[in-house]
C-alpha positions in Angstrom: 4.4 14.6 10.8 1.5 12.1 9.6 1.7 8.8 11.5 1.6 5.7 9.0 0.3 2.1 10.3 2.5 -0.4 8.6 1.1 -4.1 8.4 2.8 -7.4 6.5 6.3 -7.8 6.4 7.1 -4.5 8.4 4.7 -5.4 11.6 7.4 -7.6 12.9 9.2 -3.9 13.3 6.4 -2.5 15.5 7.9 -3.4 18.8 10.5 -0.9 17.4 9.1 1.5 15.7 5.1 2.3 15.8 5.6 4.4 13.2 7.3 6.4 10.2 7.8 9.1 8.7 7.4 8.0 4.4 6.5 11.6 3.2 9.7 12.0 1.5 9.0 8.7 -0.8 8.4 9.1 -4.5 7.3 5.8 -6.3 5.7 5.1 -9.7 2.2 3.8 -9.6 1.1 1.3 -11.9 0.3 3.4 -14.8 4.0 4.8 -14.5 2.6 7.8 -13.3 4.8 9.5 -10.6 3.2 9.2 -7.0 4.4 12.0 -4.4 3.8 10.3 -0.7 3.9 14.3 0.7 1.0 15.3 -1.2 -1.3 12.2 -0.8 -0.8 11.8 3.0 -3.9 14.2 4.6 -6.3 12.2 5.7 -7.6 10.9 8.8 -5.4 7.7 8.4 -3.1 6.1 5.8 -2.2 2.6 5.9 0.5 1.4 3.6 0.8 -2.4 2.6 3.5 -3.7 1.2 2.7 -7.2 -1.1 3.8 -9.2 -3.8 1.9 -11.0 -6.1 3.6 -14.5 -5.0 2.6 -13.9 -1.3 -0.7 -14.9 -0.4 -0.9 -13.7 3.2 -0.7 -10.3 1.5 -3.2 -10.9 -1.0 -5.4 -12.5 2.0 -4.8 -9.2 3.8 -6.8 -6.8 0.8 -10.2 -8.0 1.8 -9.6 -7.6 5.6 -8.5 -3.7 5.0 -11.1 -3.5 2.2 -13.7 -4.4 5.5 -11.9 -1.4 7.4 -12.8 1.1 4.7 -16.4 -0.1 4.2 -16.7 0.1 8.2 -15.9 3.8 8.5 -17.3 5.3 5.4 -17.3 8.6 6.9 -13.4 8.4 7.6 -10.9 9.8 4.8 -8.4 6.4 4.8 -5.9 6.1 1.9 -4.6 2.8 1.2 -1.1 2.5 -0.2 -0.1 -1.2 -1.8 3.7 -1.3 -2.6 4.2 -3.8 -5.2 7.6 -5.6 -4.2 7.3 -7.4 -7.5 10.6 -7.5 -9.9 10.5 -5.4 -13.2 10.2 -8.9 -14.3 6.7 -9.8 -13.6 4.9 -6.2 -13.8 2.8 -7.9 -16.0 1.2 -9.9 -12.8 0.8 -6.9 -10.3 -1.2 -5.1 -13.3 -3.4 -8.3 -13.9 -4.2 -8.8 -10.0 -4.9 -4.7 -10.0 -7.6 -5.4 -12.4 -9.0 -8.3 -11.6 -9.9 -7.3 -8.2 -11.5 -4.2 -7.8 -9.9 -2.7 -4.2 -10.0 0.9 -3.9 -6.2 1.2 -3.0 -3.5 3.5 -4.3 -1.4 0.8 -6.2 2.5 1.6 -6.0 5.6 0.2 -7.6 9.1 -0.4 -5.6 11.2 -3.3 -7.6 14.1 -1.8 -6.6 13.5 -2.3 -2.8 
C-alpha cells in the first residue's frame, strides 16, 4: 500500500489519518484519457493536490510543490493535481494547465 501526502482541502483531516490508500481510484486526465492510480503510484513519493481554478490558495501551492521537486531531483516524486472544477469550467482548467508548465499529472473529478 502506497502512502499519499494530502494537502490543501484534505490537510484539515491530517490529525485523523495521515495517509489513505487511493490505489483503486480511476479518473480521467485533462485530455480525457483514463488514469489508473494503481498503475501510477510506483514512486519514491506521491503528492496529491486537490485544487480548483477559483481557489487562489490552491494555485499558490503549485510553485511550492515545484520547488520540492527541484530540491530533490534524485527522487521520483509524482504530483497528481485533481481538479474539483465543475464540467462547465473545464476550459479554465485546460487554460491554467497550458499557461503554467508544472510537471504534474492533472486529473479531473467534477463529480466529487
